[in-house]
DRENSE-998286 format. One record per residue: residue number from 0; residue in three letters; x, y, z of N, C-alpha, C in turn. Coordinates in nm, 2 decimals, decimal comma. Layout:
residues N
  nr rest     nx     ny     nz    cax    cay    caz     cx     cy     cz
 NUM  ALA      X      Y      Z      X      Y      Z      X      Y      Z
...
end
This chain:
residues 246
  nr rest     nx     ny     nz    cax    cay    caz     cx     cy     cz
   0  MET  23,05   8,95  -3,63  22,97   9,00  -3,70  22,93   9,09  -3,74
   1  THR  22,91   9,18  -3,87  22,89   9,30  -3,89  22,69   9,30  -3,81
   2  ASN  22,71   9,45  -3,78  22,57   9,51  -3,79  22,47   9,51  -3,85
   3  ASP  22,52   9,54  -4,01  22,46   9,58  -4,12  22,36   9,47  -4,14
   4  PRO  22,24   9,54  -4,12  22,12   9,42  -4,18  22,09   9,33  -4,31
   5  ARG  22,20   9,42  -4,42  22,17   9,37  -4,56  22,20   9,20  -4,55
   6  TRP  22,15   9,15  -4,62  22,14   9,01  -4,65  22,30   8,99  -4,70
   7  ALA  22,34   9,03  -4,78  22,44   9,04  -4,86  22,56   9,09  -4,80
   8  SER  22,56   9,12  -4,67  22,68   9,17  -4,61  22,72   9,08  -4,52
   9  ARG  22,60   8,93  -4,50  22,61   8,86  -4,39  22,66   8,73  -4,43
  10  THR  22,72   8,60  -4,36  22,78   8,47  -4,43  22,66   8,38  -4,39
  11  LEU  22,71   8,29  -4,44  22,58   8,15  -4,45  22,53   8,16  -4,28
  12  GLU  22,64   8,11  -4,22  22,63   8,11  -4,08  22,58   8,20  -3,99
  13  GLU  22,60   8,37  -4,03  22,52   8,44  -3,98  22,40   8,47  -4,01
  14  ILE  22,35   8,41  -4,15  22,25   8,40  -4,20  22,11   8,30  -4,09
  15  GLN  22,23   8,18  -4,08  22,14   8,09  -3,98  22,14   8,12  -3,86
  16  GLY  22,21   8,22  -3,81  22,21   8,23  -3,68  22,06   8,36  -3,68
  17  ALA  22,09   8,42  -3,76  21,95   8,49  -3,79  21,82   8,44  -3,80
  18  VAL  21,81   8,34  -3,84  21,73   8,26  -3,87  21,64   8,18  -3,75
  19  GLY  21,76   8,12  -3,67  21,74   8,09  -3,56  21,69   8,21  -3,41
  20  ALA  21,72   8,31  -3,46  21,68   8,44  -3,37  21,51   8,46  -3,39
  21  GLY  21,50   8,41  -3,50  21,35   8,47  -3,58  21,31   8,59  -3,64
  22  ALA  21,44   8,61  -3,72  21,45   8,70  -3,81  21,35   8,71  -3,92
  23  VAL  21,31   8,86  -3,93  21,21   8,87  -4,06  21,29   8,89  -4,19
  24  ALA  21,29   8,84  -4,31  21,32   8,86  -4,41  21,27   8,98  -4,50
  25  VAL  21,29   9,09  -4,51  21,26   9,23  -4,61  21,36   9,24  -4,74
  26  LEU  21,21   9,26  -4,84  21,25   9,22  -4,98  21,19   9,37  -5,00
  27  PRO  21,32   9,50  -5,04  21,26   9,60  -5,10  21,22   9,59  -5,23
  28  VAL  21,13   9,62  -5,30  21,09   9,63  -5,44  21,07   9,78  -5,49
  29  GLY  21,14   9,82  -5,59  21,14   9,98  -5,63  21,10   9,98  -5,78
  30  ALA  21,16  10,09  -5,86  21,16  10,08  -6,03  21,28  10,17  -6,03
  31  THR  21,31  10,14  -6,20  21,40  10,25  -6,25  21,31  10,31  -6,35
  32  GLU  21,26  10,44  -6,33  21,19  10,54  -6,40  21,19  10,64  -6,37
  33  GLN  21,15  10,71  -6,50  21,18  10,86  -6,49  21,10  10,95  -6,39
  34  HIS  21,17  11,02  -6,30  21,10  11,11  -6,26  21,09  11,24  -6,28
  35  GLY  21,05  11,24  -6,38  21,02  11,41  -6,42  21,19  11,44  -6,45
  36  PRO  21,23  11,59  -6,46  21,34  11,63  -6,49  21,44  11,66  -6,39
  37  HIS  21,38  11,64  -6,27  21,48  11,69  -6,15  21,50  11,57  -6,04
  38  LEU  21,43  11,44  -6,04  21,46  11,35  -5,96  21,53  11,23  -6,07
  39  ALA  21,62  11,18  -5,98  21,71  11,07  -6,03  21,59  10,92  -6,06
  40  THR  21,64  10,86  -6,19  21,52  10,74  -6,19  21,52  10,61  -6,11
  41  GLY  21,66  10,65  -5,99  21,64  10,52  -5,89  21,56  10,56  -5,74
  42  ALA  21,47  10,66  -5,80  21,46  10,70  -5,65  21,34  10,61  -5,58
  43  ASP  21,26  10,55  -5,62  21,18  10,45  -5,59  21,23  10,34  -5,51
  44  THR  21,34  10,30  -5,59  21,43  10,17  -5,53  21,52  10,21  -5,40
  45  PHE  21,56  10,34  -5,40  21,67  10,40  -5,31  21,55  10,40  -5,19
  46  PHE  21,43  10,50  -5,19  21,35  10,52  -5,07  21,33  10,37  -4,96
  47  ALA  21,27  10,30  -5,08  21,21  10,15  -5,02  21,37  10,09  -4,97
  48  GLU  21,46  10,06  -5,01  21,58  10,00  -4,95  21,65  10,09  -4,82
  49  ARG  21,66  10,22  -4,84  21,68  10,30  -4,74  21,60  10,28  -4,63
  50  VAL  21,43  10,25  -4,62  21,37  10,26  -4,51  21,37  10,11  -4,43
  51  ALA  21,44  10,03  -4,54  21,41   9,90  -4,48  21,54   9,89  -4,39
  52  VAL  21,68   9,94  -4,44  21,81   9,93  -4,38  21,78  10,01  -4,25
  53  ASP  21,71  10,09  -4,26  21,73  10,17  -4,12  21,64  10,09  -4,01
  54  ALA  21,54  10,07  -4,09  21,43  10,01  -3,99  21,52   9,86  -3,90
  55  ALA  21,53   9,77  -4,03  21,61   9,62  -3,97  21,73   9,66  -3,89
  56  ALA  21,79   9,76  -3,92  21,91   9,80  -3,80  21,85   9,79  -3,68
  57  GLN  21,75   9,84  -3,65  21,67   9,85  -3,51  21,58   9,73  -3,44
  58  THR  21,58   9,65  -3,55  21,51   9,54  -3,55  21,56   9,39  -3,50
  59  GLY  21,71   9,40  -3,61  21,78   9,28  -3,58  21,73   9,20  -3,71
  60  ASP  21,63   9,23  -3,81  21,60   9,18  -3,94  21,67   9,17  -4,08
  61  LEU  21,65   9,11  -4,15  21,76   9,10  -4,25  21,68   9,15  -4,38
  62  VAL  21,80   9,23  -4,47  21,72   9,31  -4,60  21,78   9,26  -4,67
  63  LEU  21,70   9,19  -4,79  21,74   9,17  -4,92  21,78   9,24  -5,02
  64  PRO  21,87   9,21  -5,09  21,91   9,28  -5,22  21,76   9,36  -5,27
  65  PRO  21,76   9,45  -5,31  21,66   9,49  -5,35  21,61   9,48  -5,52
  66  LEU  21,50   9,46  -5,55  21,49   9,47  -5,67  21,44   9,62  -5,76
  67  ALA  21,53   9,63  -5,82  21,55   9,77  -5,89  21,47   9,82  -6,03
  68  TYR  21,44   9,69  -6,09  21,32   9,71  -6,19  21,17   9,65  -6,13
  69  GLY  21,04   9,74  -6,18  20,95   9,75  -6,15  20,86   9,73  -6,25
  70  CYS  20,75   9,71  -6,21  20,63   9,72  -6,34  20,59   9,89  -6,34
  71  SER  20,67   9,92  -6,44  20,63  10,07  -6,48  20,60  10,07  -6,63
  72  LEU  20,50  10,03  -6,68  20,45  10,00  -6,82  20,37  10,14  -6,82
  73  GLY  20,32  10,20  -6,73  20,23  10,34  -6,77  20,34  10,46  -6,82
  74  HIS  20,45  10,42  -6,76  20,53  10,54  -6,79  20,53  10,53  -6,94
  75  THR  20,55  10,45  -7,02  20,53  10,39  -7,15  20,70  10,47  -7,21
  76  ALA  20,75  10,47  -7,38  20,87  10,55  -7,38  20,86  10,69  -7,41
  77  ARG  20,77  10,75  -7,34  20,73  10,90  -7,38  20,90  10,99  -7,34
  78  TRP  20,94  10,94  -7,23  21,04  11,02  -7,16  21,21  10,87  -7,17
  79  PRO  21,28  10,92  -7,15  21,41  10,83  -7,16  21,39  10,82  -7,00
  80  GLY  21,47  10,69  -6,98  21,50  10,64  -6,84  21,42  10,53  -6,78
  81  THR  21,33  10,49  -6,82  21,21  10,41  -6,78  21,25  10,27  -6,81
  82  ILE  21,27  10,22  -6,73  21,32  10,04  -6,81  21,21   9,95  -6,69
  83  SER  21,09   9,92  -6,74  20,98   9,83  -6,71  21,00   9,68  -6,69
  84  LEU  20,97   9,59  -6,60  20,92   9,46  -6,66  20,77   9,44  -6,67
  85  HIS  20,73   9,32  -6,69  20,62   9,33  -6,75  20,57   9,27  -6,58
  86  PRO  20,45   9,28  -6,59  20,41   9,19  -6,46  20,44   9,03  -6,43
  87  GLN  20,37   8,97  -6,52  20,43   8,83  -6,52  20,57   8,85  -6,47
  88  THR  20,66   8,92  -6,51  20,80   8,86  -6,49  20,82   8,90  -6,38
  89  LEU  20,77   9,04  -6,31  20,80   9,08  -6,18  20,71   9,02  -6,07
  90  GLY  20,59   8,94  -6,11  20,56   8,86  -5,99  20,67   8,70  -6,01
  91  ALA  20,73   8,68  -6,12  20,80   8,54  -6,09  20,93   8,58  -6,05
  92  ALA  20,99   8,68  -6,06  21,11   8,70  -5,97  21,08   8,71  -5,81
  93  VAL  20,94   8,77  -5,78  20,93   8,80  -5,63  20,89   8,63  -5,58
  94  VAL  20,83   8,53  -5,64  20,80   8,39  -5,62  20,94   8,31  -5,60
  95  GLU  21,04   8,34  -5,74  21,16   8,26  -5,70  21,27   8,32  -5,58
  96  ILE  21,30   8,44  -5,56  21,34   8,47  -5,44  21,27   8,44  -5,30
  97  GLY  21,14   8,45  -5,32  21,08   8,40  -5,15  21,10   8,23  -5,18
  98  ARG  21,10   8,15  -5,29  21,11   8,01  -5,25  21,28   8,00  -5,21
  99  TRP  21,35   8,08  -5,20  21,50   8,08  -5,18  21,52   8,12  -5,05
 100  VAL  21,42   8,24  -5,01  21,46   8,29  -4,90  21,39   8,17  -4,79
 101  HIS  21,31   8,10  -4,80  21,25   8,01  -4,74  21,35   7,89  -4,76
 102  ALA  21,37   7,86  -4,84  21,50   7,74  -4,89  21,62   7,79  -4,77
 103  SER  21,64   7,91  -4,72  21,74   7,93  -4,61  21,72   7,95  -4,47
 104  GLY  21,60   7,90  -4,46  21,53   7,85  -4,31  21,42   7,96  -4,25
 105  MET  21,44   8,05  -4,35  21,31   8,20  -4,30  21,18   8,15  -4,34
 106  ARG  21,10   8,21  -4,22  20,97   8,18  -4,20  20,87   8,27  -4,24
 107  LYS  20,94   8,41  -4,26  20,83   8,53  -4,23  20,91   8,61  -4,37
 108  LEU  20,85   8,67  -4,48  20,90   8,80  -4,57  20,82   8,89  -4,55
 109  VAL  20,89   9,03  -4,53  20,79   9,11  -4,61  20,85   9,20  -4,70
 110  ILE  20,76   9,25  -4,80  20,79   9,32  -4,90  20,75   9,45  -4,88
 111  ILE  20,87   9,54  -4,90  20,86   9,71  -4,86  20,83   9,75  -4,99
 112  ASN  20,74   9,85  -5,07  20,76   9,87  -5,21  20,78  10,00  -5,21
 113  GLY  20,80  10,04  -5,32  20,83  10,17  -5,36  20,74  10,26  -5,48
 114  HIS  20,68  10,14  -5,54  20,62  10,19  -5,66  20,49  10,14  -5,64
 115  ALA  20,36  10,22  -5,73  20,25  10,18  -5,69  20,20  10,09  -5,74
 116  THR  20,25  10,06  -5,88  20,16   9,97  -6,01  20,27   9,83  -5,98
 117  ASN  20,36   9,82  -5,86  20,44   9,69  -5,82  20,30   9,63  -5,75
 118  GLY  20,20   9,68  -5,69  20,13   9,55  -5,59  20,06   9,48  -5,68
 119  PRO  19,99   9,47  -5,78  19,93   9,36  -5,86  20,02   9,23  -5,86
 120  PRO  20,17   9,30  -5,94  20,23   9,13  -5,95  20,31   9,12  -5,82
 121  CYS  20,32   9,19  -5,71  20,35   9,14  -5,58  20,26   9,08  -5,50
 122  LEU  20,11   9,12  -5,54  20,01   9,02  -5,45  20,01   8,92  -5,49
 123  SER  20,02   8,88  -5,64  19,96   8,79  -5,69  20,07   8,66  -5,63
 124  ALA  20,23   8,71  -5,65  20,35   8,63  -5,63  20,29   8,59  -5,51
 125  ILE  20,24   8,65  -5,39  20,25   8,63  -5,24  20,11   8,50  -5,24
 126  LEU  20,05   8,52  -5,38  19,93   8,42  -5,38  19,99   8,26  -5,39
 127  GLU  20,08   8,29  -5,46  20,13   8,15  -5,51  20,23   8,14  -5,41
 128  LEU  20,26   8,16  -5,37  20,38   8,10  -5,24  20,30   8,08  -5,14
 129  ARG  20,22   8,13  -5,12  20,12   8,13  -4,98  20,09   7,98  -4,97
 130  HIS  20,02   7,98  -5,17  19,97   7,81  -5,17  20,05   7,70  -5,18
 131  GLU  20,20   7,74  -5,22  20,30   7,68  -5,26  20,37   7,61  -5,12
 132  LEU  20,40   7,73  -5,06  20,46   7,70  -4,93  20,38   7,73  -4,80
 133  PRO  20,29   7,68  -4,78  20,17   7,71  -4,64  20,25   7,72  -4,54
 134  ASP  20,39   7,71  -4,47  20,45   7,77  -4,33  20,52   7,93  -4,37
 135  PHE  20,47   7,97  -4,46  20,55   8,06  -4,52  20,44   8,19  -4,45
 136  ARG  20,50   8,30  -4,40  20,45   8,42  -4,39  20,45   8,49  -4,47
 137  LEU  20,39   8,59  -4,51  20,42   8,68  -4,62  20,34   8,85  -4,64
 138  ARG  20,38   8,90  -4,63  20,32   9,06  -4,61  20,35   9,15  -4,73
 139  PHE  20,27   9,20  -4,80  20,30   9,36  -4,92  20,27   9,45  -4,84
 140  VAL  20,35   9,58  -4,85  20,29   9,71  -4,78  20,41   9,82  -4,86
 141  SER  20,33   9,92  -4,87  20,40  10,07  -4,98  20,43  10,12  -4,91
 142  LEU  20,55  10,19  -4,89  20,61  10,34  -4,81  20,50  10,42  -4,78
 143  PHE  20,42  10,40  -4,87  20,30  10,56  -4,88  20,21  10,50  -4,78
 144  ASP  20,17  10,34  -4,79  20,08  10,30  -4,71  20,08  10,23  -4,55
 145  LEU  20,23  10,28  -4,54  20,26  10,22  -4,40  20,14  10,26  -4,26
 146  SER  20,09  10,41  -4,27  20,00  10,46  -4,17  19,90  10,54  -4,27
 147  PRO  19,80  10,58  -4,23  19,70  10,70  -4,27  19,80  10,83  -4,25
 148  THR  19,85  10,84  -4,16  19,91  10,98  -4,19  19,99  10,99  -4,25
 149  ILE  20,09  10,90  -4,26  20,19  10,89  -4,40  20,11  10,86  -4,54
 150  ALA  20,01  10,83  -4,56  19,93  10,81  -4,65  19,88  10,97  -4,69
 151  ALA  19,83  11,05  -4,59  19,80  11,17  -4,62  19,89  11,27  -4,67
 152  ARG  20,01  11,24  -4,58  20,17  11,31  -4,62  20,22  11,33  -4,77
 153  TYR  20,17  11,19  -4,81  20,29  11,16  -4,94  20,15  11,21  -5,04
 154  ALA  20,02  11,25  -5,02  19,92  11,27  -5,10  19,88  11,42  -5,10
 155  GLU  19,94  11,52  -5,01  19,90  11,62  -4,98  19,91  11,72  -5,08
 156  ASP  19,99  11,72  -5,20  19,99  11,80  -5,30  19,93  11,72  -5,42
 157  ALA  19,89  11,58  -5,45  19,84  11,48  -5,54  19,79  11,37  -5,49
 158  PRO  19,68  11,35  -5,49  19,65  11,18  -5,47  19,71  11,12  -5,56
 159  ASP  19,71  11,14  -5,69  19,82  10,99  -5,78  19,94  11,10  -5,84
 160  PHE  20,03  11,09  -5,73  20,15  11,23  -5,71  20,26  11,09  -5,78
 161  HIS  20,38  11,22  -5,81  20,48  11,12  -5,88  20,59  11,24  -5,87
 162  ALA  20,68  11,23  -5,85  20,84  11,30  -5,81  20,73  11,47  -5,75
 163  ASN  20,65  11,42  -5,63  20,61  11,53  -5,60  20,66  11,62  -5,46
 164  GLU  20,62  11,66  -5,41  20,64  11,74  -5,28  20,74  11,64  -5,17
 165  ALA  20,67  11,53  -5,14  20,70  11,42  -5,05  20,83  11,34  -5,12
 166  GLU  20,82  11,31  -5,23  20,96  11,24  -5,32  21,03  11,29  -5,32
 167  THR  21,06  11,43  -5,36  21,16  11,57  -5,37  21,21  11,57  -5,24
 168  SER  21,12  11,59  -5,14  21,19  11,61  -5,01  21,26  11,49  -4,91
 169  LEU  21,22  11,42  -4,97  21,29  11,26  -4,92  21,41  11,28  -4,99
 170  MET  21,44  11,31  -5,12  21,55  11,28  -5,18  21,65  11,44  -5,17
 171  LEU  21,62  11,52  -5,09  21,66  11,65  -5,04  21,72  11,60  -4,92
 172  HIS  21,70  11,54  -4,86  21,70  11,48  -4,73  21,82  11,37  -4,72
 173  LEU  21,77  11,28  -4,78  21,86  11,16  -4,79  21,99  11,18  -4,88
 174  LYS  21,98  11,21  -5,03  22,06  11,19  -5,12  22,01  11,32  -5,22
 175  PRO  22,10  11,43  -5,15  22,05  11,56  -5,23  22,14  11,57  -5,37
 176  ASN  22,23  11,48  -5,41  22,31  11,48  -5,53  22,21  11,44  -5,62
 177  HIS  22,06  11,40  -5,59  22,03  11,31  -5,67  21,90  11,41  -5,72
 178  VAL  21,91  11,53  -5,70  21,79  11,59  -5,71  21,86  11,77  -5,79
 179  ARG  21,78  11,78  -5,90  21,86  11,89  -5,97  21,74  12,04  -5,95
 180  PRO  21,77  12,07  -5,85  21,68  12,15  -5,84  21,63  12,29  -5,93
 181  ASP  21,72  12,33  -6,00  21,69  12,39  -6,10  21,62  12,37  -6,23
 182  ARG  21,54  12,23  -6,22  21,48  12,14  -6,30  21,34  12,15  -6,25
 183  ILE  21,32  12,20  -6,13  21,18  12,18  -6,07  21,08  12,20  -6,16
 184  VAL  20,99  12,11  -6,19  20,86  12,16  -6,23  20,73  12,13  -6,16
 185  ASP  20,63  12,19  -6,12  20,50  12,16  -6,05  20,38  12,13  -6,20
 186  GLU  20,35  12,06  -6,17  20,22  12,00  -6,27  20,08  11,96  -6,17
 187  PRO  19,98  12,02  -6,19  19,87  11,95  -6,12  19,79  11,78  -6,13
 188  ASP  19,73  11,75  -6,07  19,67  11,62  -6,06  19,55  11,59  -6,15
 189  ARG  19,57  11,58  -6,28  19,47  11,57  -6,39  19,39  11,49  -6,37
 190  THR  19,37  11,39  -6,25  19,33  11,21  -6,25  19,20  11,25  -6,15
 191  VAL  19,19  11,41  -6,12  19,10  11,38  -5,98  18,99  11,35  -6,03
 192  GLY  18,89  11,27  -5,99  18,75  11,21  -6,00  18,73  11,17  -6,12
 193  LEU  18,84  11,13  -6,20  18,84  11,03  -6,30  18,77  10,88  -6,29
 194  VAL  18,69  10,82  -6,36  18,67  10,68  -6,33  18,79  10,62  -6,38
 195  PHE  18,85  10,62  -6,50  18,94  10,52  -6,54  19,10  10,56  -6,50
 196  GLN  19,21  10,45  -6,51  19,34  10,49  -6,49  19,41  10,51  -6,62
 197  TYR  19,49  10,65  -6,65  19,54  10,65  -6,79  19,70  10,62  -6,78
 198  PRO  19,76  10,58  -6,92  19,91  10,57  -6,89  19,94  10,74  -6,85
 199  VAL  20,06  10,76  -6,79  20,12  10,90  -6,72  20,15  10,97  -6,86
 200  PRO  20,21  10,93  -6,98  20,20  11,08  -7,06  20,07  11,16  -7,11
 201  ALA  19,96  11,07  -7,07  19,84  11,12  -7,08  19,80  11,24  -6,98
 202  THR  19,87  11,22  -6,84  19,84  11,34  -6,76  19,88  11,41  -6,69
 203  THR  20,06  11,43  -6,76  20,11  11,54  -6,71  20,22  11,56  -6,85
 204  ARG  20,26  11,64  -6,84  20,34  11,71  -6,95  20,50  11,65  -6,93
 205  SER  20,56  11,67  -6,80  20,68  11,69  -6,72  20,69  11,56  -6,72
 206  GLY  20,63  11,46  -6,67  20,65  11,37  -6,59  20,63  11,34  -6,42
 207  VAL  20,62  11,48  -6,42  20,59  11,53  -6,27  20,41  11,51  -6,25
 208  VAL  20,39  11,48  -6,12  20,23  11,52  -6,09  20,24  11,57  -5,90
 209  GLY  20,22  11,70  -5,92  20,25  11,76  -5,73  20,33  11,91  -5,80
 210  THR  20,38  11,93  -5,66  20,45  12,05  -5,65  20,59  12,06  -5,54
 211  PRO  20,64  12,00  -5,65  20,79  11,93  -5,59  20,87  12,09  -5,55
 212  SER  20,78  12,20  -5,60  20,85  12,33  -5,55  20,86  12,37  -5,44
 213  LYS  20,80  12,29  -5,38  20,77  12,35  -5,20  20,83  12,22  -5,16
 214  ALA  20,92  12,15  -5,16  20,99  12,02  -5,13  21,11  12,08  -5,04
 215  SER  21,16  12,03  -4,87  21,26  12,08  -4,81  21,31  11,97  -4,77
 216  ALA  21,48  11,98  -4,75  21,52  11,86  -4,66  21,48  11,83  -4,50
 217  ALA  21,44  11,98  -4,48  21,38  11,93  -4,35  21,25  11,86  -4,35
 218  ARG  21,16  11,89  -4,44  21,02  11,80  -4,46  21,08  11,65  -4,46
 219  GLY  21,19  11,63  -4,60  21,22  11,51  -4,61  21,26  11,45  -4,44
 220  GLU  21,36  11,49  -4,41  21,39  11,45  -4,26  21,26  11,35  -4,16
 221  GLU  21,16  11,50  -4,13  21,05  11,43  -4,08  20,99  11,33  -4,18
 222  LEU  20,97  11,31  -4,26  20,91  11,20  -4,36  20,97  11,08  -4,34
 223  HIS  21,11  11,11  -4,36  21,17  11,00  -4,35  21,18  10,90  -4,20
 224  ALA  21,18  10,97  -4,13  21,17  10,94  -3,96  21,03  10,88  -3,93
 225  GLY  20,93  10,93  -3,99  20,84  10,85  -4,02  20,79  10,76  -4,05
 226  LEU  20,85  10,72  -4,17  20,85  10,59  -4,27  20,93  10,48  -4,16
 227  VAL  21,01  10,53  -4,10  21,14  10,43  -4,04  21,07  10,34  -3,92
 228  GLU  21,00  10,44  -3,85  20,94  10,43  -3,74  20,79  10,35  -3,71
 229  ALA  20,73  10,36  -3,85  20,64  10,29  -3,89  20,66  10,13  -3,93
 230  PHE  20,76  10,15  -3,98  20,81  10,01  -4,06  20,87   9,93  -3,92
 231  VAL  20,96   9,97  -3,83  21,00   9,92  -3,71  20,87   9,87  -3,64
 232  ASP  20,77   9,95  -3,66  20,64   9,90  -3,55  20,56   9,77  -3,66
 233  LEU  20,58   9,74  -3,76  20,51   9,65  -3,86  20,64   9,55  -3,82
 234  LEU  20,81   9,56  -3,87  20,86   9,45  -3,84  20,83   9,37  -3,68
 235  THR  20,85   9,45  -3,61  20,83   9,42  -3,43  20,69   9,33  -3,44
 236  LYS  20,60   9,36  -3,48  20,46   9,30  -3,46  20,48   9,17  -3,56
 237  ALA  20,56   9,20  -3,65  20,56   9,07  -3,77  20,67   8,95  -3,70
 238  ARG  20,77   9,02  -3,64  20,86   8,89  -3,55  20,79   8,82  -3,46
 239  ALA  20,71   8,89  -3,39  20,66   8,82  -3,27  20,53   8,76  -3,29
 240  GLU  20,47   8,80  -3,41  20,37   8,71  -3,47  20,34   8,57  -3,46
 241  LYS  20,24   8,50  -3,39  20,19   8,36  -3,41  20,08   8,34  -3,43
 242  ASP  20,08   8,21  -3,54  19,98   8,18  -3,58  19,83   8,17  -3,52
 243  PRO  19,71   8,23  -3,57  19,60   8,21  -3,50  19,57   8,06  -3,47
 244  THR  19,51   8,04  -3,35  19,45   7,92  -3,36  19,31   7,89  -3,31
 245  LEU  19,24   7,79  -3,36  19,11   7,77  -3,38  19,08   7,71  -3,24
end
């Protein structure tokens, strides 16, 4: 049997064995969207899947094929590269996937997210699945919210970051051919102190929010290690968790 934790690499009997061993299913959800002139459009999906695979390889859990399209409506059509689903479409996709994961015998599903505005659709899907399948245990968590330390690390240069130092550092470490260093530009976070949310073209000229010019592969390696460690901890707890008793 392969040691690859990807669901798509396993046979039906191997998935059945993982179910019997109490494995958790992990669904990476990302996006296909502009990440400024210097980062590839698949960054959010790549980060979510890579952290999931590296963590599940340690815990024995199974990583589903990633959802590479997210809810990226805020980027609008201002720049080429973004392909967005509507919130209802993304939520429906997560519900359908969840139903089939449950039908395969899995009773625990963790959604690991790489794109901020995927939250409302995915959480809505969890509400629906929890109602429809009462024995299904579900959790949604974003990479940048895995711990307070990680959240602070991502937001060092911009609370409303996008293609910033953290994301650029991660890509320089994990997939440097997806970075165009000569095209890097910095832009400040213009949303600080504002009450309302705005479409991305209203807050950045380039599609970048933050200071990717300060990125380095070394900083990306450190961040990735922290992400994997935090997700291993979450999966380990999820796998061991029992339902509360009254």
